[in-house]
N, C-alpha and C positions, 0 to 999 in steps of 0.2 A: 601401217600408214595411219596417221592421225586423221580424224574427221575434218572435212573441209568446213570452213566458216565463211560468213559473208566477207570478212576482212581479206580472206584468201582470194577473193574474186576481183579485188580492186584493180590489180594490174591488167586483168583481162578486160574489165569494163572500160578502162581508160585507154586501151590500146587503139592505135590508128587502124588496125586490121578488123574489118567487120566480122570476120570469122571468130576472132577472139571475143568480141563484144557479144556475139551470138551465144558462144559457150558460156560466158558470164551470165547472160540472161537466163539460160537454162539452169545453170548451177544455183543461181540465187532463187529462182522459183522453186526448184526442187528442195532446197534447204527449208524454205518457208512452208512448202507443202508438207514435208516430213514433220516439222514442228507443230503445225496445225493439226495434222492427223494424230499426233501423240496427245495433244490436248483433248481432242474428241474422244479418243480411246479411254483416256484416264477419266474424263467426265462420265462416260458411259459405265465405267467400272466403279465409279464412286470414289476414286482415289485422287482426283484433281485437287490440288492444294490451294486453289483460289476460285473465286466466282467470276466467270466470264462477264464482260460488260455488255454482251449482246446475247440473244437467244442461241442455243445450240443448233437449232435448225438453220439459222443464218450462217453459222460456222460450217455446217455440213454443206450448204449450198456453195459457199466459197470454196471449200475443198473440192467439190465436184467440178466447179469451173476451172480451178487450178489444174485438176487432173486432165481435163479436156485440152487446156492450153499446153501443158507439158507434152501431151500426145502430138499436138500440132507442131510443136518445136522439134520433136523427135522425127516426125515424118519429113519435115523440111530438111533436117540434117542428113537424112538418107538420100535426098535428091542430088 
């Protein structure tokens, strides 16, 4: 199966069904989380091919916040 992209979530995000929109919100956040984590890992390893426009500690704080948010969404989905 091919990796999901943000474009793949459009139908869910524009659905009239709130459950579909909830799934899209989770998938979109997870995609962004994974990409940001990859940037941080590469920066820590010295292999990042560009210079981030903000400090790495800010990106780490953002990643941590996104992790908490994804956890909240997952718990809500279980209810």
